[in-house]
N, C-alpha and C positions, 0 to 999 in steps of 0.2 A: 565476584563476591569476595573470593578468597581475600584481598586486599586489604578491602571494608570491614572482615571480620576481624582481620588478624590487626588492624589500626583501633577497632574499638579497645580492644583490651592494652595494648599499648597506652593507648591517651589514659585508660583507666589506670592503669601502673604507675606512670608519673604522677599522676595524682594522688597515690596510695603511697609512693615512695618519699613523697615532699610531707604528708600528713605524719608516714610512720618514722621522721628522721628521726624525732629525737628518741625513741623507742630503741632504733636501731644506730643509737649512737656509737658502740664499740665497731662498728664496721663503716666509718663515713666515707674511707675512698673507694671500697665497692659501690656502693651508692651514687656516688659522683659519679664515677664510669659509667655506671650503669644507667644512668639519666640520660646522659651525653648518645650516648648507644642507642639509646630506646628513641630519643627525640630526633637522630639520624633516620630511622629505620620508619618511625612515624611519616616521616616527611619524604621519602620514598614509597611509600604506600597510598597517602594519599594523593602524590603524582600517578600513583599507576591507576588509583583510581579513578581518578578525572582522565587520563592521559588514553591510557591502555590496559586492555584485559590482559592477564597473562596468557599469552597462546603457546609457545615453547612448552616442551615437559622439564626444561631447566629452569624454566622461568615460576611455572605452577608449584616445582620442587622446592625451589628457593621460598618461595610466599607462605606454603605448608610448613617449612621446619622455622620460620619467622614466628608463624602464630604458635606451633607447639613448644616452643623456647619461651615466647609471651607467657604462653599458660605456664612454663614451668615456673617462671616467675613470681606469677600471681599468687599461685602456688605454696609457693617459698613463705611469700610475705605474709598470707593468709593464715599459714600455718604458725606462724610465728607471732603473729596478732593474736591468734585463738589462745597460744598458752601464755601469753602475755596477760592477756586479759582473766583467764583464770588465775595466772598469778597473782593477782591486783586483787580480785576477788575473797582470795586466802588471806592475802596479807590484813587485808580489812577487817576480815570476818576473825582470825586467829592471831594474827601477830602483832602481840601488843608489847611485847621487849626485844631487847636488842639479841639476846640470845637466840629466840625462835626465826629471828629472821634471819641470822649468821648460818643456820641451818639451811635452808635456802638456796644461799649464795653459790655453792659450787655447783647445783643445778641449775642456776641462773646463767652461770658463766658459761657453762656448755650448751646451754640453748643457744647465746648469741656467737659460741664459735663454731656452732653446726651451720647457721645461717652464713656466717661469713664465709665458712669454706664453700656453702653451693653456691651462693651470690659471685666469687672467685671463678669458681667453675664454667657457671652459665657467662660471665662475663669474657671469659676465653673462647669459648664456642661462638659468642657473638661475633669478638672479633673475626675469627676464622671464617665464620659464614659472611660477614662483609665482605673480606678479603676475595673468598671464592666468589662472591657477587662482580666484584669489580674484573678479578680474574677471568672470569668467562663469559664478561659483557650484560650480566641480566638486566644491566641499567638500560639496555640502551631497547628502549618502550618507545614506539613511536606514535604520533600524535593519531587521534582516531576518531570514529563518531562513535554517542555511547553506545550502539549497540554493536557486539562482537560479530552481525552478520553483515555480506555483503550488501551494501544499500542497492544496488541495482537489482537485487535479486525482490526485496520490497517495491521498487519503482515497477520492476515485470508483473509483480503478482498483482498489484493495483491496476494496471493498464489492461491484464488481461482479465477482469471483472467486465470489460465491455464487450467480449466477445460471447458471455453466457447466453443461451437461449432460455428463454420463458418456459419451457418444460424442464430446465434442471432447478429450476427454485420452486419451494415451498414454502407457503406462509408469509406470502409478502403483500399480497393486495390489500389487505388493508392501510397497511402502511403506504403503501404506491399511492393509493386512490389519495391519501390526504395530501402526500408529496407532491400529487399532479395536482390536485386542488390548489397548493401555495403556487406553484409553478404558475398557473394558468389564471389564477385570479386575476380579477378586474384595476387591483391596485394599479396606478401608474407609475408611484415609486419606487424606485428602486430597495429591491426587498432581499435582507441576506437570511438565508436559513440554514441554520446550522444542525447537521447531524450526526450526533453523538452518541456513543455507546462503547463497551470496551471491547479489545482487540479478538478479531475474529467472530464479533457479533453479526453480520452481514450489513454494517454500514456501507461499503464500497459498492457491494454488489448490488444492495437496492438501488443508490443512485444511480449506478451506470446502468441499468434494465431502465431506470427511469429517462434517464440521459438520452439512451438509445431510440425511443420511442418516436413513431415517425410523426405523432401531434406536437410532441415537442420539439422535433427539428423544423416543422412549417412554421410552428409557433414565432420562433426567434430568427433574428436577422442573421445573429452568428452564434456558436457555441462551442466550447472550446474545455479540454478537461488538459489540467493542469497536476501532476503527480507530486505535492511540497515535501514530505518525510521531514525527519529531526535535521540532517543537516542539508542548506540549500543556499544559492547562490540567485539573490533578487534579480539579478542581469539576467540569468540564466532563463530563469521563470517568466520573465520578459520576453526572451528573444523566442521562447518556445511560443508563445502567444501570438506574437509578430509574425511567425514560421507559419501559422495556423489560419492568420488572416490570408496571405496569400494563397495559401491551398484550397480553401474554401471558396476563394476567387477564381479558383482554377488555374490561379497564374505559377511560372516557376517561380520560386525561391531565390533574390539576387545572392549573388556571393558576400556583399557586403554587411549582409544581416550577421553574421557570425563576427564582425568586427565593429559593429553598430556601438556608438558607448551608449552609457545610461541615459542621459539627456534625449538622444536622440531614440532610443527605445521607446520610452515615457511619452515625448510627443508623437509617435508615430501612432501610437496604442490609442490615446487621447484624442487625438482628431478620428480616428477610423470608427471607435467606438460611442463620440458625442451625440451622433445624429441616429443611433441604432437602438433595436430589444436586442440585448445580447444574455446570454446565459454561460456562465462561467463556473466551471468547478473545479475547487481547489480539496484535494484530494490529502488527506493523511495529514493535518495540521498540527504542530506539537507548542509552537509559541507561541503566547498571549500578541509579540511585537509584531507578527507577522502581518497582521491587519494595517497597521501603520504604515508598513512599507509597500503592501500591495495596493492600497486603497488610491494612490495617485493616480494611477492608469483606469480606475473603473469610473465613470462619469456618473452621478446622481440622476440629471434630467428627469424627466416624464414620462419615459417611453415603456414602462412596465418591465424594465430590465430586472435580471434575478442573478446571485449569487449564492452557490452553494458550499459551503463549508464542512467538511467529514473530519471528525476528530474524536479520540479517546480522552480527550481532559476537557472537563466541565469549565473549567477558568477561561479555556478557547471560547468554548459554546456562548460563553455569558459578556463576550469581549464587547466593549459599545460600538456598534458595527454601524450606528448612524440611526435614521429617522424609524425607519422599518426594519423590523427582523424580528425571528422567530424561532424555537427550538422543537427540535424533531428527537424527541429519545426514543433510540432502538430499544426496543421490549425483547427478551429471550423468546423463542419459538413456543407457544403453547405444545403440550404433551403427543397431542394427535398430530400436529406438524411434524414435530421431532420424530415421531417414531414413522411416519411416514417416506420424511427426509432420508434414516438411516437405514431403513428396510429399502428404498430404490439401489441403495450404493453397496449394502451388504448382500442382499438378494436380486442383483439384478437380472441376472439369468433364471429367476424362477419366479414364474410367472404369478404362484401362488402366495409368494412373500413369505413370511417367515413361518419355517416350518418347526408345529408345534413342538419338539422336543427341544428347541432351542429357544422358546418363547421367553420363558422366564430370565435366563441368562442375557437374550438381547436387551430386554426393558431394562434389566439393571444398567446395562452399558448407556442404554441411551439416558437413564434417570442421571447418571454421574457426569453427562454432559450439560444438565442443567440450560438447556434449550440453546447452547453456545452450537450454532452451524459451522463453524469451522471444524468445532471438536469432531460434530456427529458424522462430517462429512469422511474426514480424518479415519476417525476409529470406525466407521461403515465401511471405507475401502479398504481398510487390515483385515475386517474379519470376511471381508469375499470372499479370501483365500482359505478360508478353516472352512473345515464340513464337519468333523465330528466333535461330538460334546466334549471331548475331552481336551480338542484343540482350543475352544472358544471356555473354556472353565481354566484354560491356563491363564490367558490373555484378561481374564474375569479378574481373577485372583491376585494376579501380578500386573495391573494396571499403572503402579507407579513405576516398577522399572521400565514397559512398554512404553510409556509418555516420555521417560528421560532417553531412553534409550535404541528405541526401534525407529529408524529411517523413516520408515511409512509414516509417521507421526510426526515427522523433523518440523513441519509447515506448523503446526499447533503450536509446539514448545519457542519455536522464535516468533509468532506472533504474538505469544501470551506473554513473553518474557519481556517483551521489546519496551513495554512501560517500566518493569523492574530495572532494567539496567539504564535505566535514564534518571533513577532515583541517587540522592544524595548516601552515604554511607550511613548514615543516621536513618535514613528513612528506610534503606534496604530492611534495617534489622529490624523495624519496629513492623514491618510487612513480614519477614520472616517467621518473627514471633509469633503473629496470629494461629498459626499452623500448629501452636501446641494445644489448642482446641481442638476437639474433637470433629468429624466431618459435619458440617451443616448446623453446628453449634451456633447458636446466637450468642456473641459477645455483649455485655453492656459496656456501653462509651465510658462510664465512669471508672469501672473494673480498668478495663485496659489503660487507662491514662495512667491510673496509679503503678500500674505495672511496669509500664516504660520509665516511669519516673524512679521506680525502685532499681530497676536494671540498669539504669545511667544512661541512656541510650539519647537523652535530651541534650541538646545544645546549651549552653548559658547564655542567656539575652537578658542584659543590663536593664533593670528594672520592669522585667516582662516574669508574670510567675512561672513554674514547672507546668503548672495545668494549661497556663493560655497557651506555652510552647509546645506542648502534648496535644491541645485541640488543634493548634494549626496541622501539625504533623500527622493527622487522623483526616481533616479534611483534606490535606491535599492527595492521600492514597485514596479517598474516597472518589475525590474530583476526577483521577488519572484511572478510573473504573478497577482498583487492583482489591479494593473492599465494595462490598455493597450493604445498601441501607434497607435494613428488613423494616424496621420500626419509627418511628420520628417522634419527638415528642409535640406541645402545643405551638413551640416556637419554631417545630422545624428542623429545629436541630436534629442530628442523627441520635436515636436512643437506644438502638443495638445494632450490631453489623455482623455478617458474616463473609469467608472466603469462599469464592466458586471454587468448585470440586477442582475442577480441572487445576486452578491455578495455585489451588492447596497440592496437589500430588507434586507439580514442580519446585513450588519453595519446601515441599517434604526432602525432595531429592538433591536440592542445594545446600539443605540443612543439614545433611547425612554426611553429604560430602566436606563440609565446612567443621564437623563438628561440632556444629552452632547448636545444635536441638537433635533429640530423638523422642518419637513417641513408641507406648508398648502397650500389648494388652496385658503388662505386669507379671507372665510367666516366667521369663527366664532374668528377669532384672536386668541393672545398667551394667554390662560386663564389658563395654568398652570404655579403655581411658581416654580422657579428654572431653568426654561429653559435659558439656554445662548444663545444659537444661534438660530436663526430662518429663515427659508426661508420661500419666497411667490411666489408660483407658479399662476401667475394672469391668469385664463384661463376665464371670462365672464365678465359683466358691475356690478354685483353684488360685492363690497369688504365691509372687515370690518374687516382692518388691524388692529385694535389696541386690548384692552386687559387688564385683569389686571398684568399679565406678563409681559406689555411691560418695564415697569421699569426698570426691572431688565435683560434687555438684553443688553448681549455686543455686538451681531453682528446681523447684518439687512442683508439679500439679497432680492430683488425684480426682479423677473424674468416674463417679458412681454411674455406667452407662444402664447396666439391667438391677434387678432388684436382685439383691443378695443378703445372705443372713451373716448379721452383724459380728460374726466370730472370724467371718474368713478376711476383714480389715478392717479389725479393730483399734490399730496402733502401728506407729508410723518405724520403719526400720532403723536401725543402728548407725552410727557414726555420718549423720547429715551435719559436719558440725562448721562448713562454711557457707552455709546456705544464705541467700540473699532475699529468695521469696519462697514461701511456703503458701501453696494455695491447694485448702483441702474442702474447699464447699460441696457441701451435700454429701461428703464422706461419712460413712457409717462408723465415726472414730471416737473413741469416750476418753482416749487420754492423751496426753502429749508427751513426745520423747523424755527421754532421762537425759539428763544434761541441758534440757533446751534454756535454760538460763545462760549458758555460754555459747548462744547462736548471735556473737556479736556483732556479724554482720547483716542480720536480718534486717530488710526494709519494709519488707511485706508479708503481712499474717493475716489467711482469710481462715476463719472458722465458721461459718455462716451455715447453720444448719447441717451442724454435726453434732453430737451427742455430748461434748466436754461441757462439763460441770463445773469445773475450778478452774480459774487461771493461777499459775501458783505467780507466789509473790516475787521470784525468780524474774518474771515479766522488767520489772525494772532494771537488770541489767542490757537490757535489748537497747543499748544507747542512740543505736543508728536507727533504731523503727521508724514508718512514714506513716504509716495505713493500718488499722487493726481492726479487723471488721467481725463482728458475734453477733450477727443478726438471726437470731431463731434458733441458735444455741441455748444449752441449757443453763449459762451462766448467769447469775441474778446480780451478782456484788465484783465490783472490779476491786484488787488490793491497792492498799495504800502507796503501793511502790511506783503504779503507773504513773504517778506526777514524776516521776525521774525522768520521764524521757521527753528530752524537749524538743526532739525532732518530729514528734509527730504532729502529722496534718490532718488526718481523718480517723476520726474515731464514731463506729459507728456499732450502736449495740443495742438490740433488745432482744424479748424473747415470747414465743407462742403463749397465749393464753386460752385462744378457742379460734379455731377455723372450720369454715363451714366450705361447704362446694361453691358459696357465690361470696363469701367475704370473710376477712382475717380482724382477730381483735389482737391488741399486741400490748405486754406489761415493759414496762421500763426497767433497768438496770440501777443502782446505785454506785455512786463512784464519790470519791474524796472529794472534798470541797475545794481543796488545794489543787485540783486541777486546772482550774482559772489560772495556772503559773504558766503553764506552756505556752506561750507567746506563738508560736508556729501553728497552731491548731487551727482548722478551717473546719472541719465541722464534727460538730458534737450531739450525739443523739443516738436512743431515745433515753434521756435519764431522769431520775427523781430528783424533783424540783425541790431539794431540801433548806430551811431557811439559812444556812451555812453557806450554800450554794450560792445562792441568789444573794448573797450579802457580797460576795466576792466577784460575782458576773459581770461588773464592770469594767474589768481587767479585759476581758475578752473583747474588745471593738474591734477585733480582726477577723470574727467569725462569719461564713459565711452561709452556715447553714447548723440551726441550733432547733432542736427537740427536749422540751422539758414535761414533765409528768407530776400531777398530784399538786400544782403549784398553790399555796394558800394565799386567801384572799388578803390576809392581812401584809402579804410582801407585795402588793400591786405596785405600792409607790418605788419601791427601791427596783422592780420588776422591769417596768415600764420607763424605768430612767434607762436601766445598763440598754433596752432595747433600742432605744432613742439612739442611742449611740454607737450602733451597727449598723453604720453606713453603707459594708460592704454584703449582709444580709441577704440572700436570696430565698431561704427557704427557711419558714415559723412553724412548728407543730407545739401548740401550747393546749395542757389540757389541766383544769382546777379540782382540788379535792372537793370530797362532799358532792359533785357534781355541779360546781359554781365556778364562773369565772369572770375574775374583773380587769378591765384592761381600758377603761376609761381616762386613767390618765398619762398614757398616751398622745404625747400631743400632734405627733405624725408618726406614721411609719416610715420603713428603712426606704430610702429611696427605689431603691434596687430590686424593691420583695415581688418573685415570681410566685410562691407557693405557702398560701394559708391552710393551717389546719387548727381550727378550735375547737376544744371538746368541754362543754360542760353550760350550763345555766347563765346568758349573757340577761342584764336587766335593761338593756336597749341595744341597738344599734352602735356599734364606735362609730365616733363622727369621724375617724379618720379615713374608715371605708372608701368616701368618696375618693382621696386621693392615692387610690393604690393603683397608679397609672400602667405599672408593669406587671401587673399581677395575672396570671394565667387560670393559675388552679386555685380554687377557692372549695373548701369541705366543711361544715359546721355540724358539730354532734351537741345535741341536748339543747340547744341555744333556745329553744321557746321563746322564737320573736313572731312580731305580727307582720300586717300588712305592710310596714315601711320598710322591712326588708330590701326587696327588691328598686325601691327606688332608691336606695343604695349605690347599688350596685349595677344597676340597669346599664349606665352610662361608661362603663369600665372597660376601654377600649382596648384590652387585649384578652380579657375571662375569654377562658376558651373551655373550662374544665368545672363544672358546679355540682356539689354533692350536696343537699340535704339529708340527716339522717337522723335516726333516734329522736325523734318530736323538735328536731332543730325549727321547723315551722310550726305554731299554734292553732292555726284557723282554718275554717272548710274549706274555703277557697282561693287557689293560688294564682294569681291571675298575672300572666306576662304579658303587659298593655305596649311596651316601647321598649327599645335598647336591644343588647345580648348581639350585638352586633357578629363576635368572634365566637360564640358559642358551640362547640361542637359535641360536646358531652355533657347530657344532664342524667344526674342518678336522684333517686327520692326513697327514702326506706324507712319504714317503722314510724309512719307519720300518722297515729291512730286517727286524731280529730279530721283530716282533709278526705274530702269527696268528692273534689270536682278541681280541675287542672284547666286554664283557660290561654290560651296562646293566640294571640292576634294574631293578623296578618302580616306579614313582612318583619316580623320580630321572631328572632335568634335564624338567620335565613340559609344560614348554614350549619345547623344541626346534623350528626352523624350519626349518633348513638343515644339512645332514651333508654333508662332502667327505672322501671318503678317494680318493687318488692316490700312486701309485708305493707301493705296500706290497706288493710280490710274494707276500711268503707269509702274507698275510691270508685265512686260509679263512673262519674262523669270525665272525659277529654273534649275537650270542646276547642275547634280551630276550625279552618277554613280547610278541613280534610288534609288528611297525612298529603296529599298531592303538592300541596304548596310549601310544603319542610321538601323541597326538591333533591336537599343533600344525603336524609336520612337513610341509613343504610342497616341499622340494627336497632330493633325494640324489644326490652327482655322485659316481659310479664311474669310477676311471681307474689303468692297469696295476695291478690286482690280480686276482686269482686266479680261474678259471672258476667254483671252488666256488663264491665269493662273488657273483659276478655271476647264478650261477644261484640262490642263496637269496633274492636281494633281486627276481630274478622272481616266485618263488613267492611271495613276500610281499606283493609287490603284483599280484598277480591279472595278470601281464603273461605272455600266451602267445603262442606262435609264433614267438619270437626268440632267437636264442645269441648275444648278446655275446661278443668272444671277446676284445677290448680293454678297453672301459669302456662307460659308458651315462649317460643323464642321464634320470630321474623328475621328473616336475612335476605336483603335486596339484592336481586342478580347485578355483577359487575357494570359499569355502566360501558366497559370495554369492552363486552362479550359482541363477539361478532354476530348471534344469531340478535336478529332485531327484536324476534318476538319475545324474547327473553329479556331483554333489557327494561327494567323496571318493576320487574316481576317479583312478586314476595314469597319465600319460601316458608314452610310452617316447622316448628320441632313442638311437640308437647313437652311440659315440664311437668313431673310428678311429684 
């Protein structure tokens, strides 16, 4: 990581020096020489990252010095740019005469002289450092496996799983029964089973234990286990298989096997396996090209052969394996199984298990492991030698240090970080960046993508948007098991993600060592020089977010973990003049720092759900700003100066008007009509649809998300014409003034529209509804539509989310007679005329969530019983008739309850091990 961390800075510096060449015109020789030196160092560091991780103390020290010097260059140039920006702003505002400008000439000359002197000094030190590197042989880095650890150790660990006893294992019965079923199934075609999960999740253990079953050995004519790993030679894998052929025939392995050619090995294996039912396990596969190389020796035939591939990469599991393939996703251990496994290791000599005085600490450690068997076993083994509460508490309170430094946990570190060391340097930065968020924090996909863009982590790809590049990075990290998906949207794309607690601890350790980032409770502030990114987790009223290191920060996050008084953290510390990222989401901050307009470096500003009421006019000076998030803040109008932000890509702004336990209402902000001049803007929502704005909206054909409020009927023609030209639009939120909205003049909807929210009375169902082939979300509010509504949308192939609210449907009966094949969520709120809902058999077969509220006349819900809605998981009923509540109680076998206002029904998870609990409904009253 040391090399990749410094390389990122150097790459950014080269671009920065080129960009600032005109401003630094008085020091051209220093810039030219520094560019050459930086380029040379960057080449070395890239080579180091791909070929060899620094291992000797001399190599580590050299890379550390390169990083620190690169940071120093960055600080020097950013400081100069900061003062240059202030000077330009002052001249524009005040210097209208030659006399006033001449007063500032000595100051300008002195500033350039200082920069030149600093760069000259740095150049000398860079030369000296390079000379010492050559003198002491720092550049002699040998080609290696991408892992810094002994590959033979990995192979031994893998194959040792073959010798685990059944009573050593916990929580694998269900997964093993499923795997056995796939192995012994009657399917005669060759079947490839991919077992996929993060490092340490128990993939190899599960497969090894199943592989060793006597029933499996008897079922197949030939069984072999091959450990692949990141670096492999295909001939050696073939050779191992050939040797197993001789061994299982109880014949001595001929000496010539060690010298057999590739062709001879292939012929031998194909000849032997062609007429046999075989089972081959390929453990720890990393490369998607592996199957193309190995498939040649695995005849398909019709003998019921099986191939098992274990991998931590989803793209490997999804490889095209042939006619029959399936994926077995390893799940974390359940809470009780994790506890049982931990206690077996930690209290092996105690028949009574965990002593009561250690119970809370033990449970806390188990929860930290999040069901990861390797971590549970290693941590349990470590704690087996700790007897007193004090010893346990030391480990508990210093788990980060224990994981990174304690030899007893080295195996956890090695296995967990194999995927990390296999990453490119860009992906390493993206991964480490995620530990800025608190433990167990669910990170929004969109938020993370915009942050990576602002940080400059993304490589430039011709004709590909940075958002698309970032999305690819995210999917790669998820595929490798380094990030976990917590929620998905209707298309199955990740909506929120999180870091596994154990991986986060390792990432924090690496980040601290490399000065990549730091997290804090906010009491001590930033004391260490060189820290670039800082996250404050506010946990109490005692706050000291300053410190001598604040002036070097490029990124600042504030997370309010606990409820605190507004006075404890209502304004930012000073000295944040070089920030690129400022994320204050949910922070109780009421004003922006002084000198806000001088933050020339700022790319990302998040003020969501803060108490900020006014955005200063100086916002127009932040010409690098890419993302501005104001959702839920107190800001009702943006200053005219916002139109100067020509690099702005994402502007999301609204403020809360009303919020209840079950839904929210938002109101729009006012923006200057000239905002349409920002050609880079991708997201614009939720803004007041003034006539002047709509008149210029036709210029924004590049928009992907648009939210307009209070659009007048008189603007229908211009509005529909503009929307019709937005070929890239994915989301449209639109509401009309006076409770009405007209969209009839829209000839056809944007082709890629996925989400549509319409608020206001519609005279009829828009004719273009039937062409919304990519639509996943549809929300209609106050539409007052009749029976023909459903016939227009029932055949939409991707509609997954349908909400009808505030009299969107004005008839007494709502009949779902056909279609809605992909619908997963149905919500109906405040439709006073509605008294009956009918869902015919085989309609909306995938429905998972049903919400009915504030429909007081609703008494009938006719379907073929809730049992025909096989995937239904949750039902929410509120402010409906008692007859309807009683109906659902009967349908779900809820007895002994008489709800009067509402209820929440939740069905047991289909993955529950308790067969009696499956499909059982659980009841919660709502008052």
